[in-house]
Legacy VTK file of the C-alpha trace (Angstrom):
# vtk DataFile Version 3.0
C-alpha trace
ASCII
DATASET POLYDATA
POINTS 529 float
33.585 107.595 54.719
29.394 107.403 53.759
29.070 105.349 51.027
27.597 106.948 47.767
23.523 106.296 47.249
22.731 104.182 44.371
21.760 106.443 41.157
18.421 105.184 39.798
17.205 106.455 36.356
13.331 107.542 36.189
12.577 105.500 33.393
13.676 102.308 35.344
11.705 103.536 38.164
8.671 104.135 36.182
8.874 100.896 34.323
9.397 99.251 37.414
6.237 100.728 39.128
4.278 100.044 35.854
5.168 96.288 35.704
4.337 96.245 39.409
1.017 97.344 39.308
0.290 95.262 36.057
1.316 91.910 37.855
-0.459 93.023 40.756
-3.584 93.620 38.739
-3.449 90.360 36.896
-3.214 88.823 40.397
-6.390 90.573 41.621
-8.516 89.840 38.150
-7.669 86.232 38.903
-8.672 86.220 42.871
-11.801 88.145 41.599
-12.628 85.527 38.869
-11.881 82.415 41.212
-14.904 82.446 43.555
-16.235 78.946 42.670
-17.451 76.303 45.242
-14.694 74.116 44.378
-11.354 74.576 46.269
-8.540 73.563 44.254
-5.339 75.134 43.449
-4.933 73.158 40.313
-8.192 74.537 39.010
-7.296 78.360 39.704
-3.659 77.336 38.062
-5.155 76.069 34.954
-7.815 78.512 34.622
-5.410 81.429 34.882
-2.800 79.919 32.349
-5.402 79.785 30.043
-7.062 83.104 30.715
-3.627 84.796 30.149
-2.562 82.810 27.602
-5.245 84.191 25.238
-4.191 87.820 24.835
-0.773 86.241 23.250
-3.205 84.625 20.457
-4.769 88.007 20.047
-1.751 89.804 19.790
-0.212 87.352 16.849
-3.624 87.096 15.310
-3.718 90.705 14.769
0.105 90.335 13.574
-0.584 87.921 11.050
-3.711 89.730 9.809
-1.646 92.960 8.885
0.948 90.861 7.523
-1.512 89.288 4.940
-1.151 85.818 6.609
-3.608 83.022 6.262
-3.114 81.857 10.266
-5.004 85.034 11.948
-8.595 83.428 11.991
-7.335 80.057 13.095
-5.109 82.154 15.921
-8.307 83.964 16.541
-10.570 81.322 17.268
-8.304 79.081 19.099
-7.657 81.984 21.302
-11.434 82.617 21.840
-11.522 78.834 22.981
-8.575 78.792 25.332
-10.289 81.923 26.962
-13.744 80.690 27.356
-12.438 77.304 28.873
-10.146 79.405 31.277
-12.760 81.367 32.365
-15.035 78.458 33.020
-12.400 76.561 35.096
-11.741 80.003 37.150
-15.000 80.433 38.009
-15.562 76.872 38.786
-12.625 76.799 41.271
-11.213 79.123 44.320
-8.088 79.271 46.212
-8.107 76.648 49.008
-7.523 77.998 52.571
-4.882 75.301 53.305
-2.163 74.360 50.639
-0.001 71.575 51.302
3.619 70.909 49.505
2.233 68.038 47.257
-0.363 70.000 46.179
1.484 72.982 44.896
3.985 70.612 43.196
0.974 69.290 41.575
-0.370 72.811 40.623
3.002 73.438 39.226
2.970 70.824 36.699
-0.830 71.340 35.850
0.063 74.755 34.841
2.754 73.426 32.759
0.450 70.912 31.027
-2.498 73.701 30.777
0.228 75.759 28.588
1.227 72.820 26.481
-2.461 72.099 25.924
-3.099 75.802 24.545
0.090 75.708 22.603
-0.636 72.551 20.886
-4.026 73.696 19.490
-2.362 76.633 18.395
-0.089 74.463 16.156
-3.006 71.812 15.079
-5.458 74.717 14.277
-3.020 76.590 12.162
-1.809 73.616 10.210
1.868 74.057 11.534
1.379 70.319 12.570
-0.657 67.897 11.067
-0.261 65.069 13.724
-1.318 65.503 17.408
2.579 63.940 18.404
4.256 66.583 16.308
2.136 69.555 17.522
2.698 68.124 21.224
6.402 68.180 20.893
6.425 71.699 19.026
4.349 72.949 21.954
6.915 71.476 24.592
9.435 73.009 22.371
7.712 76.164 22.806
7.027 76.357 26.597
9.987 74.883 27.702
12.488 77.049 25.701
14.026 74.288 23.355
15.410 74.833 20.367
14.255 71.568 18.705
11.529 71.392 16.025
10.523 69.774 13.031
9.237 72.916 10.798
10.888 75.035 8.822
10.679 78.668 10.183
11.153 80.471 7.100
7.763 78.701 5.826
5.836 79.945 9.083
3.368 82.848 9.175
4.332 86.137 10.878
1.544 85.203 13.291
3.019 81.664 14.261
6.479 83.061 14.030
5.533 85.581 16.815
3.543 82.962 18.424
6.211 80.175 19.183
8.689 83.302 20.069
6.760 84.825 22.365
5.677 81.190 23.971
9.446 80.894 24.735
9.907 84.241 26.028
6.427 84.212 28.164
7.795 80.661 29.493
11.008 82.137 30.994
8.953 85.108 32.559
6.854 82.387 34.419
10.015 80.845 35.376
10.976 84.419 37.197
7.426 84.328 38.909
7.927 80.684 40.095
11.393 81.544 41.201
10.266 84.169 43.607
6.880 82.960 44.327
6.914 79.161 44.535
10.274 77.700 44.713
11.010 79.030 48.173
8.191 76.637 49.387
8.925 73.635 47.426
12.835 73.392 47.745
13.106 71.548 44.521
16.706 69.911 43.878
18.187 72.401 46.826
16.629 75.340 45.192
15.160 76.717 48.326
15.316 79.468 50.736
17.339 77.505 53.327
19.690 76.329 50.830
21.091 79.450 49.826
21.328 78.347 45.988
18.907 80.200 44.240
16.080 82.021 45.806
18.497 83.549 48.706
19.886 86.240 46.251
16.209 86.948 44.886
14.928 87.098 48.204
17.183 89.760 49.093
16.490 92.297 46.414
13.120 93.546 48.266
11.292 92.969 51.521
8.117 91.494 49.352
8.200 88.966 47.342
5.897 90.994 44.895
8.454 93.634 44.830
11.198 91.396 44.047
9.155 89.605 40.977
8.308 93.130 39.726
12.018 94.379 39.468
13.198 90.927 38.050
10.550 90.900 35.663
11.362 94.666 34.620
14.995 93.953 34.289
13.809 91.010 32.011
11.503 93.066 29.821
14.282 95.880 29.405
16.967 93.495 28.578
14.946 92.105 25.883
14.299 95.601 24.278
18.181 96.548 24.619
19.221 92.974 23.002
16.092 93.995 20.213
17.927 97.008 19.407
21.079 96.019 19.414
20.297 93.144 16.577
18.700 96.111 14.697
21.777 97.981 15.179
23.987 94.991 13.977
21.996 95.019 10.345
19.455 92.481 11.375
15.878 92.953 9.940
13.266 94.586 11.976
10.997 91.490 12.323
14.129 89.219 12.557
15.458 91.224 15.363
11.955 90.913 17.379
12.026 87.104 17.144
15.560 86.776 18.054
15.788 89.020 21.190
12.641 87.202 22.440
14.313 83.880 21.827
17.902 84.802 22.688
16.981 86.534 26.537
15.033 83.779 27.355
17.472 80.990 26.264
15.173 79.629 24.277
16.901 79.209 20.647
14.148 79.376 17.994
14.686 81.255 15.003
13.218 82.912 11.846
15.951 81.147 9.979
16.655 77.691 9.104
20.229 77.879 9.559
19.976 80.094 12.774
21.962 83.121 13.354
24.759 81.871 10.998
22.132 82.229 8.051
22.952 86.146 8.460
26.765 85.587 8.003
27.198 88.558 10.012
30.148 89.142 12.491
28.407 91.867 14.737
24.942 89.829 14.447
26.759 86.526 16.297
28.518 89.172 18.753
25.527 90.489 19.673
23.684 86.775 19.770
26.760 86.104 22.116
26.070 88.951 24.380
22.224 88.215 24.850
23.103 84.332 25.413
25.700 85.181 28.149
23.206 87.347 30.057
20.303 84.743 29.698
22.873 82.184 31.519
23.544 84.867 33.939
21.715 85.325 37.357
19.234 87.855 37.410
19.434 89.194 40.637
22.975 89.583 40.309
22.763 91.611 37.029
19.988 93.923 38.933
22.180 94.338 42.087
25.158 95.276 39.924
23.154 97.562 37.666
21.241 99.086 40.643
24.210 100.071 42.380
26.457 100.648 39.474
29.178 98.491 40.924
30.226 95.853 38.327
32.710 94.589 40.857
29.901 92.341 42.309
30.162 90.121 38.971
33.764 89.441 40.083
33.008 88.788 43.845
30.378 86.320 42.694
32.088 82.723 42.941
29.293 81.314 40.745
29.824 84.016 37.965
33.446 83.408 38.266
33.231 79.512 37.419
30.526 80.093 35.065
33.001 82.545 32.766
35.644 80.066 33.563
33.620 77.423 31.976
33.248 79.296 28.762
36.715 80.210 28.858
38.286 76.809 29.164
35.823 74.913 26.955
36.608 77.889 24.035
40.085 77.309 24.436
39.757 73.416 24.116
37.891 73.872 20.934
40.332 76.184 19.319
43.017 73.703 20.136
41.449 70.632 18.778
40.153 72.607 15.655
42.606 72.253 12.419
44.915 74.833 11.463
45.568 78.361 13.489
42.889 80.307 15.221
41.276 82.969 13.163
38.716 85.853 14.138
35.966 83.678 12.704
37.112 80.560 14.472
37.385 82.429 17.821
34.002 83.931 17.482
32.738 80.831 16.557
34.167 78.579 19.517
32.935 81.502 21.880
29.516 81.191 20.075
29.324 77.657 20.905
30.404 77.718 24.571
27.848 80.174 25.260
25.097 78.441 23.489
25.478 75.327 25.061
25.946 76.687 28.896
23.181 78.851 28.400
20.927 76.056 26.837
20.043 78.581 24.198
20.606 76.303 21.403
21.287 78.977 18.468
23.701 77.883 15.844
26.472 79.578 13.844
29.319 78.213 11.842
30.016 74.877 10.759
29.168 71.948 13.604
31.066 69.277 11.695
34.449 70.856 12.220
33.972 70.492 16.139
36.238 67.431 17.307
34.717 64.534 19.220
36.385 65.842 22.214
34.987 69.429 21.539
31.356 67.729 21.217
32.114 66.122 24.683
33.047 69.322 26.441
29.612 71.101 24.897
27.636 68.471 26.424
29.181 69.029 29.609
28.205 72.709 29.343
24.694 71.675 28.344
24.347 69.390 31.495
25.565 72.142 33.485
23.346 75.043 32.316
23.487 78.557 33.222
23.709 80.198 36.881
21.228 79.707 39.476
18.470 82.324 39.403
18.902 82.628 35.573
16.435 81.888 32.877
18.260 79.291 31.725
18.045 75.405 31.802
20.364 72.611 32.767
21.414 71.269 36.375
22.882 74.891 37.425
26.407 76.108 37.907
25.812 76.602 41.977
24.848 72.517 42.033
27.788 71.399 40.627
29.977 73.666 42.772
27.861 72.468 45.825
28.419 68.841 44.341
32.088 69.323 43.951
32.618 70.874 47.507
30.433 67.964 48.821
33.081 65.433 47.257
35.864 67.238 48.635
34.485 67.043 52.103
33.919 63.026 51.906
37.418 63.011 50.474
38.649 64.680 53.539
36.352 62.603 55.739
37.558 59.566 54.479
41.306 60.457 55.902
39.858 62.120 59.104
36.452 60.429 60.032
35.814 62.381 62.862
35.944 65.765 61.068
32.912 67.906 61.327
32.903 70.039 58.063
30.066 72.467 56.725
30.057 73.037 52.918
30.440 77.079 52.126
30.368 78.687 48.568
31.119 82.210 49.305
29.447 83.723 52.158
26.802 81.255 51.977
26.379 77.904 53.565
24.551 75.057 52.209
22.769 72.922 54.373
22.449 69.082 54.705
18.662 69.065 53.342
19.496 71.315 50.522
22.406 69.033 49.515
20.673 65.763 49.981
17.910 67.257 47.402
20.547 68.016 45.159
22.103 64.780 44.757
18.684 63.346 45.045
17.449 65.286 41.914
20.951 64.265 39.803
20.473 60.989 40.783
16.639 61.125 39.699
17.369 62.884 36.063
20.675 60.364 35.609
17.950 57.443 36.018
15.537 58.928 33.752
18.131 59.573 31.156
19.094 56.057 30.678
15.597 54.844 29.452
15.260 57.615 27.508
18.136 56.964 25.286
16.969 53.262 24.905
13.509 54.623 23.521
15.115 57.343 21.340
17.816 54.562 19.677
15.170 52.413 19.121
12.692 54.925 17.078
15.323 55.983 14.686
18.242 57.644 16.089
21.905 56.142 16.221
23.485 55.508 19.958
25.357 58.726 19.602
22.689 60.873 18.267
20.002 59.039 20.903
22.360 60.133 23.624
23.564 63.588 22.862
19.682 64.434 22.073
18.680 63.000 25.338
21.315 65.136 27.410
20.294 68.310 24.778
16.806 68.077 25.635
16.625 67.152 29.140
18.666 70.193 29.691
16.426 72.368 27.154
18.882 72.730 24.541
17.888 71.065 21.497
21.015 70.507 19.714
22.408 66.870 19.318
25.471 65.358 17.464
25.688 62.048 15.268
24.653 61.387 11.804
21.328 63.525 11.732
23.621 66.537 12.667
22.636 69.142 14.723
19.181 70.044 14.164
17.384 67.324 12.442
17.226 64.583 15.238
13.529 65.548 16.096
12.506 65.105 12.589
13.904 61.512 12.517
11.823 60.587 15.381
8.456 58.786 14.987
5.337 59.389 17.172
6.523 57.294 20.513
9.885 59.142 20.150
8.153 62.612 19.803
6.096 61.825 22.696
9.289 60.803 24.829
10.967 64.007 23.795
7.880 66.089 24.884
7.812 64.753 28.231
11.757 64.817 28.531
11.696 68.846 27.799
8.886 69.321 30.361
10.641 67.472 32.797
13.967 68.896 32.063
12.514 72.658 32.439
10.200 72.086 35.843
12.568 69.481 37.204
11.676 65.916 37.990
10.710 66.139 41.681
7.439 67.878 41.178
6.450 65.486 38.177
6.949 62.580 40.424
5.257 64.142 43.334
2.410 65.142 41.204
1.991 61.419 39.915
1.993 60.239 43.479
-0.549 62.809 43.976
-2.810 61.367 41.281
-2.765 57.796 42.657
-2.982 59.150 46.069
-7.094 58.606 46.064
-6.715 54.997 44.699
-4.077 54.505 47.534
-6.681 55.598 50.176
-9.367 53.526 48.595
-6.940 50.467 48.513
-6.115 50.823 52.484
-9.500 51.410 53.221
-10.778 47.916 51.510
-7.649 46.258 53.432
-8.541 47.904 56.841
-12.386 46.353 55.953
-11.319 42.881 55.239
-9.275 43.071 58.122
-12.178 44.344 60.477
-14.294 41.361 58.803
-11.631 38.394 59.729
-11.095 39.581 63.135
-14.935 39.539 63.733
LINES 1 530
529 0 1 2 3 4 5 6 7 8 9 10 11 12 13 14 15 16 17 18 19 20 21 22 23 24 25 26 27 28 29 30 31 32 33 34 35 36 37 38 39 40 41 42 43 44 45 46 47 48 49 50 51 52 53 54 55 56 57 58 59 60 61 62 63 64 65 66 67 68 69 70 71 72 73 74 75 76 77 78 79 80 81 82 83 84 85 86 87 88 89 90 91 92 93 94 95 96 97 98 99 100 101 102 103 104 105 106 107 108 109 110 111 112 113 114 115 116 117 118 119 120 121 122 123 124 125 126 127 128 129 130 131 132 133 134 135 136 137 138 139 140 141 142 143 144 145 146 147 148 149 150 151 152 153 154 155 156 157 158 159 160 161 162 163 164 165 166 167 168 169 170 171 172 173 174 175 176 177 178 179 180 181 182 183 184 185 186 187 188 189 190 191 192 193 194 195 196 197 198 199 200 201 202 203 204 205 206 207 208 209 210 211 212 213 214 215 216 217 218 219 220 221 222 223 224 225 226 227 228 229 230 231 232 233 234 235 236 237 238 239 240 241 242 243 244 245 246 247 248 249 250 251 252 253 254 255 256 257 258 259 260 261 262 263 264 265 266 267 268 269 270 271 272 273 274 275 276 277 278 279 280 281 282 283 284 285 286 287 288 289 290 291 292 293 294 295 296 297 298 299 300 301 302 303 304 305 306 307 308 309 310 311 312 313 314 315 316 317 318 319 320 321 322 323 324 325 326 327 328 329 330 331 332 333 334 335 336 337 338 339 340 341 342 343 344 345 346 347 348 349 350 351 352 353 354 355 356 357 358 359 360 361 362 363 364 365 366 367 368 369 370 371 372 373 374 375 376 377 378 379 380 381 382 383 384 385 386 387 388 389 390 391 392 393 394 395 396 397 398 399 400 401 402 403 404 405 406 407 408 409 410 411 412 413 414 415 416 417 418 419 420 421 422 423 424 425 426 427 428 429 430 431 432 433 434 435 436 437 438 439 440 441 442 443 444 445 446 447 448 449 450 451 452 453 454 455 456 457 458 459 460 461 462 463 464 465 466 467 468 469 470 471 472 473 474 475 476 477 478 479 480 481 482 483 484 485 486 487 488 489 490 491 492 493 494 495 496 497 498 499 500 501 502 503 504 505 506 507 508 509 510 511 512 513 514 515 516 517 518 519 520 521 522 523 524 525 526 527 528
């Protein structure tokens, strides 16, 4: 029987074509500008980030001007300064003829730092943050999609409210681009083309990476519009719908209300938020292929999706079982909300967190560590990685009984290579080693031990919600300057992984190492003579 060809809507094809041409135009503009004499991937990356960030300042400045806000001039001038600095850096730089892996790692880290500097400048210029450490941690929460903040969103102007929401949304879009263009060459923690963990499903969408990137970005934009319209139909005001659509589909979590989603006290709005957070934690290539073919059975056939849904269902059932009284419609909805918000690393709030038992808090922390599916915009360690670790532990237990057995690790139809497996184990080990000193620093800077432990896990997974005496969203405000700097660093590491950061730091120290080797060689030659 001949399979039925997929039905493709003309609107989606037009949007996909437009997105592809827009991304290609951006790439051509950066290539045209970067004709300097200094071959530097870092310079091109930093300059491109600043050049492409300036239009966001302009859009938010115009929105604030139309709304009668007071931050339009500060946003406009800051955007102009960022644009000039970006053009200057790009004009002095050019694409290198050869690009080693270590330089590519460094370029990724420096691109994140460039975005951090631009957003920090916006918070300082508008007066949202009066101290550098506060501005830095607010910027880190913006570019990493972490729902941790020291400011009251209800006191922000429309321009800064949109700026922070767009920052989280664009940061997630950048993750999609990195997923297609960069990760296949880096192999960060097993997320490489040979490991079958994240990028293999993305690469199968199209023969060229540019087409794959355009398709995923188009899907991301379409889901954002759909979610915003759903919030509007559920009764959310127009501005709030835009903000929450941007921060929900990107798994960012920033809200226009101090009480997050729960402040609307609306069941339809909470169900729409649950849907948006669930989608944010789902693999984008999986969604694209299922929608393109009209085959919803692809979700059922995906072993990672089944585990993703199973974790949500298990934790939801446990939260209801450990709660006081019989389950009601509101308690069931809030239990699902907490579970989806944690595993998707969105960090939205609804219901009363004080009603959650200690066992429920522990399970929610587990979901934060696990995070969303691979090739999604969610943070965390990813469901697929933990599935690989589970298969690895099972294999080693069988090897202890049968030492001569030779067995490969399989997940569905994919096999996981030993190199990818070693990277996954190394990534988890490095993250654990980083977590211990972070907890000590946060506990010494004002948090209780429970709050320091849960908040450190939360911000490393880019969630932002913690437990303890300070409540779910007040941990960041209880920290001092050193705690803010530590939290900002942990957010960035949690989003881009610890391996690129360590390799980039090694690259910075490489010239000093070379100089020391030359000095030692010269001394040896003198002694020999």
